[in-house]
C-alpha positions in Angstrom: 7.3 17.5 26.5 8.6 18.5 23.1 5.4 19.5 21.2 7.0 20.3 17.9 8.7 16.9 17.8 5.3 15.1 18.4 3.5 17.2 15.8 6.1 16.4 13.1 6.1 12.7 13.9 2.3 12.4 13.5 1.7 14.3 10.3 2.5 13.1 6.8 4.4 16.3 6.0 6.3 16.2 9.2 7.3 12.6 8.8 8.6 13.4 5.3 10.6 16.4 6.6 12.0 14.9 9.8 12.0 11.2 8.9 10.6 10.4 12.3 7.4 8.5 13.2 5.1 8.3 16.2 4.8 5.0 18.0 2.3 4.4 20.7 1.5 1.5 23.1 3.9 -1.0 24.7 3.2 -3.7 22.2 4.1 -1.7 19.1 7.1 -0.1 20.8 8.4 -3.5 21.8 8.1 -4.7 18.2 10.0 -1.7 17.1 12.8 -2.3 19.6 13.0 -5.9 18.4 13.4 -4.7 14.9 16.3 -2.4 15.8 14.4 0.9 15.3 16.2 3.9 16.7 14.2 5.9 19.3 14.8 9.6 19.7 12.4 10.2 22.7 9.9 8.4 24.8 6.9 9.8 26.8 5.2 7.9 29.6 3.0 8.3 32.6 4.7 5.4 34.5 8.4 4.8 35.1 7.7 1.1 35.3 6.8 1.0 31.6 10.3 2.4 30.7 11.9 -0.3 32.8 10.2 -3.0 30.7 11.7 -1.7 27.4 15.3 -1.3 26.1 15.1 2.1 24.4 18.8 2.8 24.3 19.8 6.5 24.7 16.3 7.9 23.9 15.4 11.0 25.8 12.8 10.1 28.5 9.9 12.2 29.7 7.6 11.4 32.6 4.3 13.1 31.8 0.9 13.6 33.4 -1.9 11.4 32.1 -4.1 14.3 31.1 -1.3 15.8 28.9 -0.4 12.5 27.2 -4.0 11.5 26.5 -4.3 14.2 24.0 -1.5 12.7 21.9 -2.4 9.1 21.8 -5.4 7.1 20.6 -7.9 5.5 23.0 -6.4 2.1 22.4 -3.1 3.3 23.8 -4.7 4.4 27.1 -4.2 1.3 29.3 -4.7 0.6 32.9 -1.0 0.3 33.7 -0.2 3.7 32.1 0.4 5.4 28.8 3.6 5.2 26.7 4.5 6.6 23.3 7.7 7.4 21.5 9.2 9.3 18.6 11.5 7.0 16.5 13.6 7.2 13.4 11.6 6.2 10.3 13.0 2.9 8.9 15.1 3.4 5.7 13.5 1.3 2.9 16.9 1.1 1.1 18.4 -1.0 4.0 15.5 -3.3 4.7 16.1 -6.9 4.2 14.9 -8.0 0.8 16.9 -11.2 0.2 14.8 -14.3 -0.6 11.6 -12.4 -1.0 9.1 -12.8 -3.8 9.7 -10.6 -6.8 6.4 -8.8 -6.1 5.9 -5.0 -5.5 2.6 -4.2 -4.0 1.2 -0.8 -5.0 -1.7 0.6 -2.8 -3.7 3.0 -5.0 -6.0 5.6 -3.3 -6.8 3.6 -0.3 -7.7 5.9 2.5 -8.8 3.7 5.3 -6.0 3.1 7.9 -7.1 -0.3 9.0 -7.4 -1.6 5.4 -3.9 -0.2 4.6 -2.4 -1.9 7.7 -4.0 -5.3 6.9 -2.7 -5.1 3.3 0.8 -4.3 4.5 0.6 -7.2 7.0 -0.5 -9.6 4.3 2.2 -8.4 1.8 4.8 -9.0 4.6 3.4 -12.4 5.4 3.4 -13.5 1.8 7.0 -12.3 1.5 6.7 -9.5 -1.0 9.8 -7.4 -1.9 8.3 -3.9 -1.5 5.2 -2.0 -0.5 4.4 1.3 -2.3 1.6 3.8 -2.1 0.4 6.3 -4.7 -0.7 9.8 -4.0 -4.1 10.0 -2.4 -3.6 7.2 0.1 -3.8 7.5 3.9 -0.7 8.2 6.0 1.0 4.8 6.2 2.6 5.8 9.5 -0.6 6.7 11.2 -1.0 4.9 14.6 -4.1 3.0 13.4 -2.1 1.7 10.3 0.8 0.7 12.6 -1.6 -1.2 14.9 -3.3 -3.0 12.0 0.0 -4.1 10.5 1.1 -5.5 13.8 4.8 -4.5 13.3 5.2 -5.2 9.6 6.2 -1.6 9.1 9.5 -2.4 10.6 10.4 -5.2 8.2 8.9 -4.2 4.9 10.6 -1.6 2.6 7.9 1.1 2.2 7.8 4.0 -0.2 4.9 6.4 0.0 3.1 9.0 -2.1 4.8 8.0 -5.4 3.6 9.3 -8.8 2.9 7.0 -11.7 5.9 8.4 -13.5 8.2 7.5 -10.5 6.7 4.0 -10.5 7.5 3.6 -14.2 11.1 4.8 -13.5 11.5 2.3 -10.6 10.3 -0.5 -12.9 12.7 0.4 -15.6 15.6 0.4 -13.1 14.9 -3.2 -11.9 17.2 -6.0 -13.1 14.2 -8.1 -14.2 13.4 -7.9 -17.8 9.9 -9.5 -17.9 7.5 -7.5 -15.7 3.8 -8.2 -15.4 1.5 -5.5 -14.0 -1.7 -6.8 -12.3 -4.5 -4.3 -11.4 -7.2 -5.4 -9.0 -10.0 -3.7 -7.1 -13.0 -4.4 -5.0 -15.2 -2.0 -7.1 -16.5 -2.9 -10.6 -16.8 0.8 -11.2 -13.1 1.1 -10.8 -12.5 -1.3 -13.7 -15.2 0.5 -15.7 -13.3 3.8 -15.2 -10.1 2.2 -16.4 -11.7 1.0 -19.6 -13.3 4.3 -20.2 -10.0 6.1 -19.7 -8.3 3.6 -22.0 -10.7 4.5 -24.8 -10.0 8.2 -24.4 -6.2 7.5 -24.2 -6.3 5.6 -27.4 -8.4 8.2 -29.1 -6.0 11.0 -28.1 -2.8 9.1 -28.9 -3.5 6.9 -31.9 -4.0 7.8 -35.6 -7.5 8.3 -36.7 -7.7 5.1 -38.8 -6.7 3.1 -35.6 -9.6 4.5 -33.6 -12.5 4.1 -36.0 -13.8 1.1 -34.1 -13.7 3.0 -30.8 -15.5 6.0 -32.3 -18.2 4.0 -33.9 -19.1 1.7 -31.0 -21.1 3.5 -28.4 -23.0 0.5 -27.0 -21.0 -0.9 -24.1 -22.5 -0.1 -20.6 -21.6 -3.2 -18.6 -18.1 -4.1 -17.5 -18.1 -7.3 -19.6 -19.2 -5.5 -22.7 -16.6 -2.8 -22.2 -13.9 -5.3 -21.8 -14.7 -7.0 -25.1 -13.2 -4.1 -27.1 -10.4 -3.3 -24.6 -6.8 -3.9 -25.1 -6.6 -5.0 -21.4 -7.2 -8.5 -20.4 -10.0 -8.7 -17.8 -10.0 -12.0 -15.9 -10.8 -13.6 -12.6 -8.0 -13.3 -10.0 -7.2 -17.0 -10.0 -6.9 -17.2 -13.7 -4.1 -14.6 -14.1 -1.3 -16.2 -16.1 2.1 -15.7 -14.5 4.1 -17.9 -16.7 5.6 -15.2 -18.9 7.2 -12.9 -16.3 9.7 -12.9 -13.5 8.8 -9.7 -11.8 5.4 -8.6 -10.7 3.7 -5.3 -9.7 0.3 -5.8 -8.0 -1.8 -2.7 -7.9 -4.6 -2.8 -5.3 -6.9 0.1 -6.0 -9.9 1.7 -4.4 -9.9 4.7 -6.7 -13.3 6.3 -7.3 -12.0 9.4 -9.0 -11.3 10.2 -12.7 -8.4 8.1 -13.9 -5.4 10.3 -14.5 -3.5 10.3 -17.8 -0.3 9.2 -16.1 -2.1 6.2 -14.5 -3.8 4.9 -17.7 -0.5 5.4 -19.6 1.3 3.3 -17.0 -1.2 0.5 -17.2 -1.4 0.6 -21.0 2.3 0.7 -21.6 2.8 -2.3 -19.2 -0.1 -4.3 -20.8 -1.7 -4.6 -17.3 -4.0 -7.5 -16.5 -7.2 -6.5 -14.8 -7.9 -9.1 -12.1 -11.4 -9.1 -10.7 -13.1 -10.9 -7.9 -16.5 -12.5 -8.6 -19.4 -11.0 -6.6 -23.0 -11.9 -6.1 -25.3 -9.9 -8.4 -26.3 -6.6 -6.8 -23.2 -6.1 -4.8 -21.3 -2.9 -5.7 -18.0 -3.4 -3.7 -16.0 -5.3 -1.3 -13.2 -4.2 1.1 -9.9 -3.8 -0.9 -8.3 -6.4 1.5 -10.4 -9.1 -0.3 -9.1 -8.8 -3.8 -5.7 -7.8 -2.5 -5.3 -10.9 -0.3 -6.7 -13.3 -2.9 -4.4 -12.0 -5.5 -1.3 -12.1 -3.2 -1.9 -15.7 -2.3 -2.5 -16.6 -5.9 0.9 -15.1 -6.6 2.5 -16.9 -3.7 1.0 -20.3 -4.7 2.1 -19.9 -8.3 5.6 -18.5 -7.6 6.4 -21.2 -5.1 5.0 -24.2 -6.9 7.6 -24.2 -9.8 4.8 -23.6 -12.3 6.3 -20.2 -13.3 
């Protein structure tokens, strides 16, 4: 058993350095094989599991159950044996993007692996062009994320740990000229933080005479009142107007930290629309998959109905 290889393929830093990923369980390995993923090595407790899969020239190791159990999740420990593998990370630049929706999904500070996997699976099912994560998200190649995505990792171009400056540069490099940025979240407090950061951004960057209204108005405490004086459009997810754009960036955020200068600058310069999901009075949050899924299917419906 090559311990260093396994360690590198399971950590975010190791994945970035070696461009390898850890894949566990017969189902996920079979999906990777079908997608043409290149395997470097495979570890199993049963030879019969190797015979079921076509793993090419991958180095094969027959390992004791006790030794392999420490490397895999409980879900991968099955009655007919344990199997896991180290594979080459898919290259996002060669993933198939033809005939996909002109939508880039940006996952912002979402740390729950299951949530991340479901969002990736949904973005793949809708037909989005690309899936991106900002700094502060969970490891997209974690085994739990892979399981939740049900193989979507192997078909979607994925870029991870990007800064807001890099996102801006990527947008400027696109061939599309009319980009719309949509920001959604399951937390009203996240929108409130955006509006508060916008006020500070404008105060710091505009001339004094342009910020008098901001300086003199200290009343807003609710989200709706704050939005009244904001330059951002705050609207329900199903009322977002898509008619004046041909390229879309959907940011699905679960950020509870102070909004960075780079983030608010990105949103402000792109005239982002804040798309909320109505909630019963008293609720403070939903799972990010709710606004993310609703907004993705709103985009799909509008972009495929010839209304845009």
